[in-house]
Residue frames relative to the residue before (quaternion, step in Angstrom):
aa qw qx qy qz dx dy dz
M 1.0000 0.0000 0.0000 0.0000 0.00 0.00 0.00
K 0.3997 -0.7217 0.5127 0.2378 3.58 -0.81 0.96
P 0.4880 -0.6577 0.4777 0.3179 3.62 -1.05 0.67
T 0.4036 -0.6839 0.5615 0.2326 3.51 -1.37 0.40
L 0.2372 -0.7378 0.6091 0.1685 3.56 -1.22 0.51
L 0.1712 -0.7777 0.6008 0.0706 3.56 -0.74 1.13
V 0.1753 -0.8058 0.5638 0.0459 3.57 -0.70 1.17
L 0.2802 -0.7585 0.5682 0.1524 3.58 -0.65 1.15
A 0.1354 0.8220 -0.5285 0.1633 3.56 -0.17 1.34
A 0.4509 0.7172 -0.4298 0.3124 3.58 1.20 0.49
G 0.4538 0.7052 -0.4460 0.3128 3.61 1.25 -0.07
M 0.4160 -0.7318 0.4967 0.2117 3.55 -1.09 0.78
G 0.4341 -0.7387 0.4360 0.2753 3.61 1.28 0.00
S 0.1401 0.8385 -0.5173 0.0987 3.58 1.02 0.78
R 0.7066 0.4290 -0.2673 0.4952 3.61 0.97 -0.82
Y 0.6618 0.5136 -0.2998 0.4564 3.58 1.14 -0.60
G 0.4302 -0.7308 0.4298 0.3100 3.56 1.15 -0.65
S 0.7832 0.0736 -0.0651 0.6139 3.60 1.30 0.02
L 0.6511 -0.4928 0.3860 0.4291 3.56 -1.32 0.00
K 0.1944 -0.8206 0.5263 0.1084 3.59 -0.02 1.27
Q 0.4938 0.6515 -0.4323 0.3805 3.60 1.24 -0.28
L 0.7715 0.3415 -0.1610 0.5121 3.57 1.14 -0.72
D 0.4629 0.6821 -0.4517 0.3412 3.59 1.24 0.05
A 0.4245 -0.7220 0.4963 0.2284 3.58 -1.02 0.85
F 0.0580 -0.7977 0.6002 0.0055 3.56 -0.96 0.97
G 0.6773 0.4630 -0.2850 0.4957 3.58 1.22 -0.44
P 0.6858 -0.5390 0.3152 0.3738 3.60 -1.22 0.41
T 0.7598 0.2735 -0.1987 0.5553 3.62 1.16 -0.38
G 0.7424 -0.4577 0.2087 0.4426 3.55 1.04 0.89
E 0.3756 0.7473 -0.4803 0.2642 3.60 1.22 0.23
T 0.3305 -0.7058 0.5954 0.1955 3.53 -1.13 0.80
I 0.6544 -0.4587 0.3839 0.4626 3.58 -1.25 0.03
I 0.5943 0.5749 -0.3618 0.4305 3.60 1.06 -0.72
D 0.6091 0.5633 -0.3601 0.4267 3.60 0.96 -0.79
Y 0.6945 0.4647 -0.2812 0.4719 3.58 0.87 -0.93
S 0.6165 0.5434 -0.3419 0.4558 3.59 1.08 -0.70
V 0.6841 0.4741 -0.2867 0.4744 3.58 0.87 -0.94
Y 0.6059 0.5558 -0.3450 0.4526 3.58 1.03 -0.78
D 0.6824 0.4753 -0.2758 0.4822 3.58 0.91 -0.96
A 0.6490 0.5328 -0.3162 0.4415 3.58 1.00 -0.84
I 0.6367 0.5219 -0.3273 0.4638 3.59 0.96 -0.82
K 0.6792 0.4884 -0.2895 0.4652 3.59 0.90 -0.93
A 0.6724 0.5022 -0.2936 0.4577 3.59 1.11 -0.66
G 0.6229 -0.5915 0.3278 0.3933 3.60 1.22 -0.24
F 0.4073 0.6829 -0.5056 0.3349 3.61 1.16 0.35
G 0.3155 -0.8035 0.4883 0.1280 3.54 -1.03 0.84
K 0.7901 0.1301 -0.0705 0.5948 3.58 1.25 -0.23
I 0.1953 -0.7530 0.6177 0.1148 3.56 -1.15 0.70
V 0.0834 -0.7786 0.6213 0.0289 3.58 -0.85 1.00
F 0.1820 -0.7821 0.5906 0.0792 3.56 -0.69 1.14
I 0.1738 -0.7334 0.6463 0.1193 3.55 -1.02 0.88
V 0.0491 0.8228 -0.5526 0.1235 3.57 -0.42 1.28
R 0.4958 -0.5956 0.5188 0.3611 3.54 -1.34 -0.13
E 0.6070 -0.5809 0.3999 0.3663 3.56 -1.10 0.68
S 0.6301 0.5871 -0.3310 0.3857 3.58 1.05 -0.78
F 0.8011 0.1761 -0.1243 0.5584 3.63 1.12 -0.48
K 0.2891 0.7864 -0.5011 0.2167 3.59 1.21 0.37
K 0.6830 0.4997 -0.3086 0.4342 3.60 0.78 -0.98
E 0.6461 0.5322 -0.3247 0.4402 3.58 0.97 -0.85
I 0.6807 0.4711 -0.2825 0.4846 3.57 0.88 -0.95
Q 0.6488 0.5278 -0.3194 0.4454 3.58 0.93 -0.87
D 0.6717 0.5017 -0.3023 0.4536 3.58 0.89 -0.92
I 0.6854 0.5011 -0.2949 0.4383 3.58 0.86 -0.94
F 0.7729 0.3843 -0.2177 0.4556 3.57 0.66 -1.07
S 0.5741 0.5593 -0.3892 0.4539 3.60 1.12 -0.46
K 0.6619 0.5041 -0.3001 0.4666 3.55 1.01 -0.82
R 0.6945 0.5007 -0.2863 0.4301 3.58 0.95 -0.85
F 0.8473 -0.0149 0.0506 0.5285 3.60 0.74 -0.97
G 0.3338 0.7707 -0.4849 0.2440 3.59 1.19 0.41
D 0.6567 0.4918 -0.3172 0.4757 3.59 1.21 -0.35
R 0.6587 0.5260 -0.2948 0.4500 3.59 1.29 -0.11
I 0.8005 0.0250 0.0294 0.5981 3.59 1.16 -0.58
E 0.5632 -0.5981 0.4436 0.3582 3.59 -1.13 0.62
L 0.1167 -0.8002 0.5872 0.0349 3.58 -0.96 0.91
Q 0.0353 -0.7570 0.6520 0.0250 3.54 -1.20 0.72
F 0.1407 -0.7839 0.6019 0.0595 3.58 -1.06 0.81
I 0.0075 -0.8111 0.5796 -0.0788 3.56 -0.47 1.29
T 0.3396 -0.7713 0.5055 0.1854 3.59 -0.95 0.81
Q 0.2117 -0.7137 0.6534 0.1374 3.51 -1.30 0.64
E 0.0706 0.7957 -0.5946 0.0913 3.56 -0.67 1.13
L 0.6592 -0.5344 0.3631 0.3848 3.57 -1.19 0.53
D 0.7262 0.4537 -0.2535 0.4499 3.57 0.97 -0.81
K 0.5171 0.6043 -0.4401 0.4167 3.62 1.22 0.20
V 0.3418 0.7150 -0.5064 0.3398 3.51 0.45 1.35
P 0.6521 -0.5131 0.3676 0.4200 3.62 -1.19 0.34
E 0.6405 -0.5772 0.3581 0.3583 3.57 -1.17 0.66
F 0.6312 0.5663 -0.3491 0.3988 3.60 1.05 -0.64
F 0.6997 0.4850 -0.2574 0.4571 3.58 1.19 -0.56
T 0.2485 -0.7510 0.5964 0.1365 3.56 -0.99 0.93
L 0.4108 -0.7366 0.4871 0.2268 3.56 -0.61 1.16
P 0.4229 -0.6949 0.5118 0.2763 3.64 -0.73 0.99
P 0.4959 -0.6988 0.4195 0.2996 3.62 -0.73 0.97
E 0.6848 0.4880 -0.2940 0.4544 3.60 1.12 -0.56
R 0.4975 0.6829 -0.4185 0.3330 3.61 1.25 -0.22
Q 0.0136 -0.8013 0.5979 -0.0146 3.59 -0.85 1.01
K 0.6331 0.5560 -0.3300 0.4256 3.58 1.08 -0.71
P 0.5113 -0.6371 0.4740 0.3287 3.63 -0.94 0.81
W 0.5983 -0.6204 0.3879 0.3267 3.57 -1.19 0.54
G 0.6530 -0.5564 0.3142 0.4066 3.62 1.18 -0.04
T 0.7414 -0.4741 0.2737 0.3880 3.53 -1.36 0.28
A 0.6545 0.5038 -0.3375 0.4516 3.63 0.95 -0.73
H 0.6138 0.5227 -0.3412 0.4834 3.58 1.10 -0.65
A 0.6265 0.5351 -0.3380 0.4548 3.59 1.01 -0.79
V 0.6570 0.5009 -0.3180 0.4651 3.59 0.92 -0.86
L 0.6010 0.5817 -0.3546 0.4180 3.60 1.02 -0.76
M 0.5917 0.5840 -0.3687 0.4158 3.59 1.08 -0.63
G 0.6199 0.5808 -0.3387 0.4045 3.59 1.12 -0.55
A 0.4696 0.6909 -0.4376 0.3326 3.59 1.24 -0.24
E 0.5602 0.6228 -0.3817 0.3906 3.61 1.17 -0.50
V 0.8386 0.2022 -0.0476 0.5036 3.60 0.99 -0.81
I 0.6802 0.4769 -0.2908 0.4747 3.63 1.23 0.00
D 0.0034 0.7949 -0.6054 0.0406 3.57 -0.82 1.10
E 0.6775 0.4727 -0.2578 0.5011 3.58 1.32 -0.01
P 0.6722 -0.4384 0.3621 0.4742 3.63 -1.21 0.11
F 0.0158 -0.8301 0.5559 -0.0422 3.57 -0.94 0.83
G 0.3384 -0.7032 0.5896 0.2082 3.50 -1.30 0.57
V 0.2296 -0.7486 0.6077 0.1328 3.54 -1.31 0.44
I 0.0552 0.7800 -0.6224 0.0347 3.58 -1.02 0.84
N 0.4761 -0.6007 0.5445 0.3406 3.53 -1.37 0.18
A 0.5393 -0.6406 0.4431 0.3200 3.57 -1.10 0.69
D 0.7612 0.4050 -0.1958 0.4670 3.59 1.06 -0.70
D 0.6115 0.5247 -0.3601 0.4702 3.59 1.21 0.41
Y 0.2505 -0.7261 0.6202 0.1597 3.54 -1.07 0.84
Y 0.2022 -0.8454 0.4905 0.0618 3.58 -0.50 1.21
G 0.5143 -0.6547 0.4182 0.3633 3.59 1.17 -0.39
V 0.6416 -0.5796 0.3548 0.3556 3.54 -1.09 0.84
N 0.7273 0.4706 -0.2668 0.4225 3.58 0.72 -1.04
S 0.5658 0.5934 -0.3976 0.4119 3.59 1.13 -0.45
Y 0.6613 0.4898 -0.3088 0.4769 3.60 1.01 -0.75
K 0.6168 0.5273 -0.3467 0.4704 3.58 1.07 -0.67
T 0.6530 0.5192 -0.3052 0.4593 3.57 0.96 -0.92
L 0.6916 0.4779 -0.2776 0.4650 3.57 0.89 -0.96
A 0.6590 0.5075 -0.3159 0.4565 3.60 0.92 -0.86
E 0.6268 0.5367 -0.3369 0.4534 3.59 1.03 -0.75
F 0.6491 0.5051 -0.3169 0.4724 3.58 0.97 -0.83
L 0.7082 0.4755 -0.2738 0.4444 3.58 0.77 -1.02
T 0.6803 0.4905 -0.2846 0.4643 3.59 1.10 -0.65
N 0.8098 0.3443 -0.1337 0.4558 3.56 0.90 -0.97
D 0.6315 0.5314 -0.3533 0.4404 3.62 1.11 -0.47
T 0.1893 -0.8260 0.5262 0.0711 3.58 -0.51 1.18
S 0.5166 0.6306 -0.4241 0.3945 3.60 1.26 0.04
E 0.5791 -0.5573 0.4522 0.3868 3.54 -1.33 -0.15
D 0.4259 0.7425 -0.4373 0.2758 3.60 1.30 0.04
Y 0.3528 -0.6974 0.5860 0.2139 3.52 -1.35 0.44
A 0.2005 -0.7697 0.5878 0.1478 3.58 -1.29 -0.06
V 0.1304 -0.7463 0.6443 0.1046 3.51 -1.29 0.47
V 0.2913 -0.7181 0.6039 0.1863 3.57 -1.01 0.85
S 0.1634 -0.8387 0.5175 0.0444 3.57 -0.54 1.18
Y 0.1784 -0.7602 0.6198 0.0784 3.53 -1.32 0.54
F 0.5324 -0.5950 0.4799 0.3636 3.57 -1.24 0.37
L 0.5857 -0.6155 0.4060 0.3366 3.56 -0.94 0.95
K 0.6420 0.5654 -0.3369 0.3933 3.60 0.91 -0.92
N 0.7023 0.4516 -0.2641 0.4828 3.58 1.16 -0.54
T 0.7147 0.4595 -0.2475 0.4656 3.60 1.24 0.03
L 0.5529 0.6179 -0.3962 0.3944 3.60 1.26 0.08
S 0.3531 -0.7249 0.5547 0.2053 3.56 -1.22 0.56
E 0.4606 -0.6701 0.5139 0.2735 3.54 -1.12 0.73
H 0.7350 0.4877 -0.1986 0.4272 3.56 1.21 -0.48
G 0.8111 -0.1015 0.0510 0.5738 3.60 1.23 0.19
T 0.6739 -0.5109 0.3599 0.3941 3.53 -1.32 -0.05
V 0.1741 -0.7685 0.6092 0.0892 3.56 -1.31 0.45
N 0.3645 -0.6876 0.5756 0.2513 3.56 -1.31 0.33
R 0.0203 0.8035 -0.5932 0.0457 3.58 -0.92 0.91
G 0.3706 -0.6884 0.5732 0.2454 3.56 -1.17 0.61
V 0.2392 -0.7914 0.5473 0.1301 3.61 -0.36 1.21
C 0.2306 -0.8079 0.5366 0.0788 3.57 -0.73 1.16
Y 0.1348 -0.7796 0.6090 0.0560 3.56 -1.01 0.88
D 0.3251 -0.7624 0.5377 0.1550 3.58 -0.76 1.15
D 0.3648 -0.7455 0.5146 0.2151 3.61 -0.92 0.87
G 0.6214 -0.5616 0.3354 0.4313 3.59 1.29 0.07
T 0.7262 0.3808 -0.2340 0.5223 3.59 1.27 -0.20
G 0.6377 -0.5349 0.3276 0.4470 3.59 1.26 0.20
N 0.6299 0.4788 -0.3447 0.5052 3.56 1.30 0.24
L 0.5719 -0.5670 0.4617 0.3719 3.53 -1.27 0.35
S 0.2567 -0.7107 0.6237 0.1999 3.56 -1.12 0.67
K 0.7605 -0.1712 0.0865 0.6204 3.57 1.24 -0.56
I 0.1314 -0.7436 0.6465 0.1087 3.53 -1.33 0.32
V 0.0863 -0.8182 0.5682 -0.0173 3.54 -0.74 1.10
E 0.3534 -0.7273 0.5503 0.2080 3.57 -0.78 1.02
R 0.0851 -0.7848 0.6138 0.0112 3.55 -0.69 1.17
L 0.2544 -0.8057 0.5262 0.0956 3.54 -0.74 1.12
K 0.8658 0.1310 -0.0959 0.4733 3.52 -1.28 0.62
I 0.1664 0.7763 -0.5772 0.1910 3.54 0.71 1.16
K 0.1550 -0.7886 0.5902 0.0757 3.57 -0.80 1.00
K 0.5057 -0.6478 0.4802 0.3066 3.54 -1.15 0.63
V 0.0395 0.7795 -0.6224 0.0588 3.57 -0.88 1.01
E 0.7080 -0.4355 0.3270 0.4496 3.58 -1.28 0.16
G 0.8478 0.1650 -0.1414 0.4838 3.56 -0.74 1.10
G 0.8194 -0.1226 0.0786 0.5543 3.59 1.20 0.02
G 0.5722 -0.5617 0.4535 0.3890 3.54 -1.01 -0.92
A 0.1708 -0.7759 0.5998 0.0954 3.56 -1.25 0.41
F 0.0283 -0.7871 0.6162 0.0038 3.54 -1.14 0.72
D 0.4938 -0.6539 0.4909 0.2960 3.57 -1.25 0.44
D 0.0605 -0.7847 0.6169 0.0027 3.56 -0.82 1.02
N 0.7986 -0.2792 0.1283 0.5175 3.57 -0.02 1.35
G 0.7880 -0.3378 0.1541 0.4910 3.53 0.87 1.01
N 0.6890 0.4181 -0.2740 0.5248 3.58 1.28 -0.15
E 0.3543 -0.7403 0.5285 0.2170 3.59 -0.76 1.02
Q 0.1407 -0.7913 0.5939 0.0362 3.55 -0.81 1.10
F 0.2999 -0.7706 0.5454 0.1373 3.57 -1.01 0.90
L 0.1211 -0.7628 0.6320 0.0629 3.56 -1.12 0.79
E 0.4211 -0.7235 0.4885 0.2461 3.59 -0.76 1.02
N 0.6839 -0.5150 0.3431 0.3865 3.56 -1.26 0.54
N 0.7460 0.4110 -0.2261 0.4727 3.60 0.97 -0.84
T 0.3245 0.7321 -0.5221 0.2935 3.60 1.21 0.39
L 0.3635 -0.7267 0.5381 0.2240 3.59 -0.88 0.94
V 0.0104 -0.8067 0.5901 -0.0295 3.56 -0.83 0.99
S 0.4303 -0.6632 0.5526 0.2639 3.51 -1.29 0.49
M 0.1897 -0.7544 0.6183 0.1125 3.53 -1.12 0.81
N 0.5933 -0.5884 0.3408 0.4308 3.56 1.18 0.66
M 0.4728 0.5787 -0.5163 0.4183 3.56 0.89 0.97
F 0.0831 0.8238 -0.5412 0.1467 3.52 -0.19 1.38
G 0.2282 -0.7217 0.6275 0.1828 3.50 -1.36 0.33
F 0.0283 -0.8222 0.5670 -0.0407 3.57 -0.64 1.14
K 0.3447 -0.6643 0.6123 0.2550 3.51 -1.37 0.32
P 0.6913 -0.5141 0.2968 0.4120 3.64 -1.13 0.45
N 0.5895 0.5894 -0.3837 0.3975 3.62 1.11 -0.47
F 0.4350 0.6890 -0.4640 0.3474 3.59 1.25 -0.12
F 0.6453 0.5474 -0.3332 0.4159 3.58 0.95 -0.83
K 0.6322 0.5187 -0.3258 0.4744 3.59 1.05 -0.71
Y 0.7004 0.4709 -0.2773 0.4591 3.56 0.76 -1.06
A 0.6907 0.4784 -0.2838 0.4622 3.58 0.86 -0.95
G 0.6236 0.5453 -0.3410 0.4444 3.58 1.05 -0.70
E 0.6530 0.4993 -0.3110 0.4770 3.56 1.00 -0.82
Q 0.6760 0.4862 -0.2970 0.4674 3.57 0.96 -0.84
F 0.6157 0.5426 -0.3527 0.4496 3.60 1.06 -0.65
N 0.6107 0.5363 -0.3490 0.4665 3.59 1.04 -0.71
D 0.6634 0.4900 -0.3007 0.4790 3.59 0.94 -0.89
F 0.6290 0.5473 -0.3242 0.4469 3.57 1.02 -0.84
L 0.6682 0.4987 -0.3036 0.4611 3.58 0.89 -0.90
R 0.6495 0.5208 -0.3183 0.4535 3.58 0.99 -0.79
S 0.7650 0.3862 -0.2030 0.4737 3.59 0.95 -0.84
R 0.8369 0.1589 -0.0420 0.5221 3.59 0.98 -0.81
G 0.4034 0.7678 -0.4336 0.2445 3.57 1.27 0.04
T 0.6797 0.4810 -0.2992 0.4659 3.60 1.13 -0.47
E 0.5067 0.6214 -0.4378 0.4068 3.60 1.28 -0.06
E 0.5387 -0.6839 0.3899 0.3002 3.55 -0.82 1.02
K 0.8257 0.1998 -0.0755 0.5221 3.61 0.97 -0.81
S 0.3206 0.7472 -0.5241 0.2535 3.61 1.12 0.46
E 0.0958 -0.8011 0.5897 0.0358 3.59 -1.09 0.75
F 0.3464 -0.7230 0.5748 0.1639 3.51 -1.13 0.86
F 0.0942 -0.8532 0.5130 -0.0011 3.56 0.02 1.38
I 0.6159 -0.5425 0.4306 0.3754 3.58 -1.23 0.54
P 0.6617 0.5069 -0.3395 0.4359 3.67 0.79 -0.83
L 0.5904 0.5677 -0.3682 0.4399 3.59 1.10 -0.60
V 0.6569 0.5039 -0.3041 0.4713 3.58 0.93 -0.91
I 0.6784 0.4994 -0.2929 0.4523 3.57 0.84 -1.01
D 0.6670 0.5144 -0.3080 0.4423 3.56 0.87 -0.96
N 0.6373 0.5246 -0.3242 0.4621 3.59 1.01 -0.77
L 0.6694 0.4977 -0.3013 0.4620 3.60 0.95 -0.85
I 0.6265 0.5192 -0.3329 0.4765 3.58 1.07 -0.71
N 0.6694 0.5380 -0.2987 0.4162 3.57 0.90 -0.97
V 0.7393 0.3834 -0.2287 0.5042 3.58 1.01 -0.74
G 0.5037 -0.7081 0.3892 0.3057 3.59 1.29 0.15
V 0.3100 0.7765 -0.4988 0.2283 3.58 1.15 0.52
L 0.8016 -0.0995 0.1174 0.5777 3.58 0.96 -0.86
N 0.4614 -0.6303 0.5372 0.3181 3.54 -1.39 0.07
V 0.1843 -0.7358 0.6356 0.1437 3.54 -1.25 0.49
K 0.2999 -0.7858 0.5178 0.1562 3.55 -0.42 1.25
L 0.3145 -0.7388 0.5715 0.1696 3.55 -0.99 0.92
L 0.0976 -0.8278 0.5524 0.0099 3.57 -0.11 1.32
T 0.0736 -0.7725 0.6290 0.0476 3.54 -1.07 0.76
C 0.0014 -0.7764 0.6302 0.0033 3.55 -1.20 0.51
D 0.5603 -0.6321 0.4201 0.3319 3.57 -1.24 0.25
A 0.3704 0.7336 -0.4908 0.2894 3.60 1.22 0.36
E 0.3177 -0.7282 0.5761 0.1920 3.55 -1.21 0.59
W 0.2830 -0.7675 0.5591 0.1350 3.55 -0.89 1.04
F 0.1733 0.7334 -0.6573 0.0049 3.52 -1.32 0.43
G 0.0106 -0.8185 0.5731 -0.0388 3.55 -1.13 0.58
V 0.4082 -0.6936 0.5415 0.2430 3.53 -1.36 0.04
T 0.0658 -0.7666 0.6386 0.0153 3.51 -0.74 1.12
Y 0.7849 0.1853 -0.0609 0.5882 3.53 1.06 -0.89
K 0.6517 -0.5284 0.3776 0.3918 3.58 -1.22 0.55
E 0.6396 0.5546 -0.3165 0.4280 3.56 1.10 -0.75
D 0.5777 0.5876 -0.3732 0.4263 3.60 1.26 -0.27
K 0.5308 0.7007 -0.3889 0.2759 3.58 1.15 -0.59
P 0.6689 0.5006 -0.3496 0.4239 3.68 0.71 -0.85
Y 0.6289 0.5328 -0.3369 0.4551 3.58 1.02 -0.74
V 0.6723 0.4965 -0.2992 0.4606 3.59 0.90 -0.93
V 0.6252 0.5285 -0.3337 0.4674 3.59 0.98 -0.81
G 0.6606 0.5128 -0.3038 0.4565 3.56 0.97 -0.87
R 0.6598 0.5097 -0.3105 0.4566 3.58 0.95 -0.85
I 0.6461 0.5076 -0.3229 0.4697 3.60 1.00 -0.78
N 0.6330 0.5196 -0.3319 0.4682 3.58 0.99 -0.77
E 0.6131 0.5407 -0.3456 0.4609 3.60 1.05 -0.70
L 0.6680 0.5009 -0.2967 0.4636 3.57 0.94 -0.90
I 0.6265 0.5180 -0.3331 0.4778 3.58 1.06 -0.71
N 0.6639 0.5066 -0.3046 0.4580 3.58 0.94 -0.88
K 0.6702 0.4834 -0.2876 0.4841 3.61 1.16 -0.60
G 0.5299 -0.6582 0.3915 0.3643 3.58 1.29 -0.15
V 0.3856 0.7221 -0.4872 0.3042 3.61 1.25 0.26
Y 0.7902 0.0884 -0.0237 0.6060 3.56 1.06 -0.83
P 0.4745 -0.6170 0.5247 0.3447 3.56 -1.19 0.45
A 0.6210 -0.5595 0.3906 0.3856 3.59 -1.16 0.52
D 0.7383 0.2183 -0.1421 0.6222 3.57 1.10 -0.74
L 0.3533 -0.8303 0.3803 0.2029 3.54 0.03 1.36
W 0.8204 0.3127 -0.1269 0.4615 3.58 0.82 -0.95
T 0.6998 0.4197 -0.2972 0.4958 3.63 1.18 0.17
């Protein structure tokens, strides 16, 4: 059975200023998603599941179904604030989405096989999909995986970013992963605020860019943790249920291992509008090197 790729595309692009999922970066209007799906198909993924918002589901569905719907199976699932367990009453003032782990939970409707997770606005590189597909196809354990990158290659010149900092246990598995918010680029690495104290991260710190490999049991574990999260933090106006939180909890209780995968792929992405010229330039470089055709789907 071929693995599935779940694409987190429900973000509203508040820092970017528009729906970056649909912004053009390639010479014939290609989005970053187009290049991700192209790489995923070549790597051996058999289905793409988009997690989107109801407000722009039809637009995304129409565009991408037309572009590559004849090449791979597509599913479009929505993430909304009210998609919560029956026991929980949604606070009327809540506007912020529940976070990346909640978004992945939405995929339980259509995923029964090993699956990868990516962000819609991140370019992960050809070899990252090969590495992830190989793990999902050949690993018969219940273990998960994260594809890691060096922090220095994931920071923006134009503002702060959130990253999952990865810690190696010495055997190639994660010992923990911690979501660090609002990391700014500084000399020699990045810095973030930790309860009033500025903490420094070196350039070669391994971080997650939300490229994960999961088995179907993720939905059970994450669902149980989401219930606990809602009970303890559901009334907080801006609390978020992150993927690293779920993984870290599973590691701590010894339920499974999370393999720390590395590859020679280069990451780039768009957090801010000012990031766009750099990304366009990098894609043009890849086209000139023959990695991609100038017109991706024809």
